[in-house]
N, C-alpha and C positions, 0 to 999 in steps of 0.2 A: 248267392247272396237272395237272388227272388225266391230262389225255392224253400229256403227258409223262412220268410215274412209270408207267406202262401199258406203254409202247413198249418204256423201259429193262427193265424187268421182264422182255419177251419176249425180249430181246436177249441178257440176263444166262442167263437160262435155256439158249438155245439154243448158248450158249458153254458152260458148264458139262457139259452133256449133250454136246456133240464132244470135251470135254476128258476127258470121262469115259471116251469111246467109244475114243480113243487109246492113254490109259494101259492098259485092260487088254487092246488088242489086242499092247500091245509088251510085257507081261510074258507073252505068250503063253497067256494062258488058253484055256480052249476055244472051239469056236465056238458053243455052245450057250449057255455063260453070256454071251459078248459080244451074243450075239442078244437074247438076254432082258435084258439093259442099255440095249442100242438100241432097242429096242422100248417099253421101260418112260421113258426121255429125250423120246423120239420123241409118247409120248402127254404128258407132262407141258409139253412144248412147244404142241402141241395145245391143249390146254386152255388155257393162258396167252395163247394168239393170240386165242381166241375169248373170252376177258374182255376184253381190250383192244381188240374189234370193239363190243363190249355196252357198253364204258365212251365208246367214241366214238360211238356210239348214242343213248346216254342224254344227253350234252353237245350232242346235236346235236336231240335233243327237246326239252330246257330251252332252246336258242338259239331254237328256233321257236317255244314258249313263250313266250318275254321279248318274240319280235319285236313282237307285235299292241301290248304295252303303248309298246315305244319308238314303233311308228309311231302308235300314238292321242299323247302325248308331244309328237311331232312335228307333227303335225297342229293340235294345241291351238297350240302357241306360233305356228304359219304364221297360224291363225285370228286371235290375238291382235296380230299384226304387219298382218295386212290391213286390219283394224279400226282400231287405231291410226293406219295410213296415211290410209284414209277418212276420219276423223276430223278430223287435221291439215289435210288437205286442203280438206274441206268450211269448216273454219272460214278457212285461206287466202283461200279464193276470197271466202267473204263480207266478209271484212277491203278485199279489191280492190276489190269490188263498191260498196263501202258511200265507200271513198277515191276512186273513181273513176280506178284506174291500172288498165291491161290485163296487167301481168304484174310478176313482178320485174324489179329492175334487173339490168343487166349490165354489168360494168364492163371487159370484153375481156378478162379470165383467170379470173375464178369469180363465182359470183351472189354480189350482196352481199344477198340474203338470201334462206336455204333452206329454209324449215320443212318441204319435201317431204323433204329430204337428213339431215335428225336435227341440222343445223345451231342455232347460236343463232337466234333468233326476232328478226325486223326490231324494228329501234329505234321505240317508238311514235309513229305522228304522230297531228295533228289531224284529224279525220275530222267529216264531217257530223252526227255523232250526238254525239263531242265540243262541236260549239259549240252544240247543243240544248242535252248538258249544264250548259254555261255558262249560258244562257239561264234557264235552268229555275233555277240556282244565285241568277241575278240576281232571277228571279221570285219570290224564296222571300227573298230577303233583309231582313230585318226589323229590320238594326242604325240606318237612319236616316241612314249616313256616306255614302252617296253621291249627290252631289248634281243627278247628271244619271238615279236612278232614282228616279223621281215614285212617290209614294204617299201615304195619308194617313198623315198624322202631326200628333199631338198632343203640344207638351211644355210642362212647366212646371220655371220656371229661377230658382234662388236664385243672386245674384252679391253678392258683397263686393269692394270696390276702394277701396283706400288713393290719394289724389289727390295730385298732384304738388305741387301749391301746398299741401297740409296738408287735412286732413278727411279722410270719409270717406264712400262713395255705398254704400248697399246699394239694391237692384234687384231686383223679381220679375218675371218677366216670362212672358207667356201666346205662347206662340206655334202656329200652325198651317199646315199646310202640306197641298194638293188640288190631284190632277192636274185640270184643266179638262173638264169634262164626264162623267165616269169615272161621277160618281155617277147621272146620269140613265141611262147604260147598267145600272149596279148595279143600280138599282130595277127596269129593266126584264128584269133576268136576261139581259142581253147582253152575251158576251163578244168574245173578239179578232175584227176582221174588220167588228163593227159602229162606224158614223163616229164617235160620241159615245167610244165604249171608245177607238178611234185616238187620236184628239185628246188625249185623256189622258195618253198615249204620248210626245206632243211637247211641251205647254203645262203649265203648272203655277202658281201663284201661290201665295205665303207672305205672311203677316201676323204683325205681331208690337205686342204691347200690352204698357205698363210699368206700374208703381208703384214709384217709387221714394221714397227718404229719404235726403237731404242731411246731415249733421251737419260744420259747420265749428267752431275753436274761437274764442273769443272774442280776441282781442289784448289782452294784458296781465292777462287773469286768469287762472285756475288750471286746471289741468290738466282737471278735467271740467265745466268751464265753457264749454258749447258751445249754438251756435243750431244748432237742428234745424226742418228743414223737410221736410215731406212732401207727395205729392200723384202724381196723372196724370204720366208721364215723354212724351215725344215716339211716335207711332206709325210705323210703317214699312209698306209693303206693296212686296213684289217679285213683277215676272211674267218667266217665263224660257219660253224656247223652245230645242227643240233644232234646231239649223239646219244640222248636218252630224254624219251617225254612218256610220262606215263602219271595219271590223275591229275595229283597238284603240285608233280615234282616235272623240273625241266632243266635237262644239263647239256650244257654248250661249252663245245670248245673252241679256239681261235688260235691264229698266229698273226701278229701284228709286227708290221714292218716299218722302222723312222728310216727316212734315206736322208743324207746330208745334201740339201739341196738349196742350202741359204746361201744370198749372195754376199753374204757379209759375214764373218765366224762369229762377230758378236753377235748375231741373230738368230743362231742355231747352235747343236750342239759337237758339231765339229764332227761325228762319228755318223756309220749306220749300224744300228741295232734292233736284233730281231727280240720278239717278246710272246713265245707261246703263252694261253691263257687258258683258265678253265671257269666257271662261273655257274652255279646253281639258282634256277628261278623257285619259287614258290608263293603262286598267287592266293589271293586270302589269309594268309598265314596270321596278318596282324587286324583282321576285320574285313567286311567286305569293300570293295573297291582296291583293296590294297595289295602288295606286292614287293618283295623282300628277294633283293637279287646279292649276295654277295661273291665274292669271284675273286682269284689269285692270278696274279704273271709275275714271270720272271722277267726280266731285261736284261739282255748282254750285247756287245757292242762285238762287230764280225771286221768292219773295219775305219778307217778313217783317224786323223793326226790329232783329234781331240784327247778329253781323258777319256781311261777305261771305264766302262759301266756294266756294273754289276749289281742288280738292285731286285728286289723282291717289292710288288704292291700289292697290298691288301685295300680289296675297295668294296664297301659297303652300301648298297644302293637300296632306298625305301621310299615307294612311292604310296599316295593317298590320291586315289581319284573323288573328286568333289563336284556338286553341282549334278550328278548325274553324266560326269565325262565332260563336263563342261569346262573345268577349272581343275588344279592339280596341282601337289603339292610335292618336292624330292626333300629328301635328308641324303647328301652325300659325305660321308668321312670317309678319308683315305690315308692309310700309313704306308710309309716310304723307308723301307728298310735299305740302305746305301751300304751295303758289302764291302766295298771297296774304299769308302772312307769311313766307316763304322762308324756313322749317324743313323740317327732315326727320328725323321720328320713326319709331320701328316698336313692335311688341309683339312679342312669341314666346309664343305657348300650346300647352301638351299636354294631350293629352285621352286618359284610360283609363275604357274601359266595358265593362259585361257586361251580358248578357242574363238578367232575373228570370224570365221566361218567354216562349220565342222563339214557341211555338206562337200565342201572343194577340199578338207584338210589344212586348213591354213588358220595358222598358232603364232602365237610368241609369248615370249616369258623374259623373267626378271632373275639372275643367278647371283647373288653376293655370297663373298666367301673369304676366309683369312688362315692365313699359316701358322704352322706351331713348330718351335726346336730350332734348334741352330742349324741354319743352312738352309731353313727351308726356301721352297720356289718363289716364296712372295708373300708380303708380310698382311696384305689384302688384298681384295678381287673383285672387280666389277663384271658379269656378263651379260649382255643381252641378246635373244635372239629373234630372228622371223624365220619359221619354217612353213612348208609345204609335202602333206604326205599325201600317197594315192597308192593303189593298187594295178 
């Protein structure tokens, strides 16, 4: 802006000087007067030209003074771009190394993932580190909701049922689950890689003992006239083994034994039975934090004076973890095919549980349910429990 103004001033001064000279000569003024005016005008033009030259020099010096600042700014920007480029390149190469890929995919027209080109990052894929993270989550799962994640598990359960034929049954259950051999490894301070410890990841046992109170109304008596009997109920024990585990599928097989241990025939089945079983685990099948475990068990009696038993039990077990594993929701329908009496009944139960103290594996839950079909085991049922889970 300064440069343009100075040049215009010089040109205007020169034109005024020339015009003044022409006017003076045209009026026939004396030679001495004209020469004086001309000299004065030329001096003015010279001074204006020098002023313009100085102004241009000042601008040039100012531009030179500002040039290092621009160079420094540009240098810093280039350095920052280079650092960003190297950082993104390092992360990208590390991701490729972890996932086992050789490079970005090329679809014939453009790179499908181009973090080096400033494009959007590729969609996340499950890498070995992600799978390790899944294993770590399973290793720290203290909810006791995964039947194929073997842990030490102690449960205290209170249950109240209204029976189909009338009356009610209250049952207190003590349940213990344990991975086989793990306690020996723990006492020795040995972890994964030890035979006893690794056996505990494949084999587990469960024991349940019951104390029951049966209340039955007396026929023809008042509503509060009931017959009641209490005592030890039937015990059962289950041996379970992981037969197959690969990727998202787990297959477990087991054998469950039901013992005729009731102190009163009214509190038990009156027979000793066996129940081989198989079930499949599909983690994540119904979304993140979910587990689907369908199972089949065939129960038959081998001793006792009670009624003959031949049953097929189809169990559908759904789990959804909530609040990052602090709560959970379970839906558990079961179909019972009574081959001995040609009957089909079902039970449907739902469970909501939450962790009391995750660090020590303490949790509690409530589990209501109801029965369907003639000869169902109960009309409705309500179960509450307290669990302690550890490794």
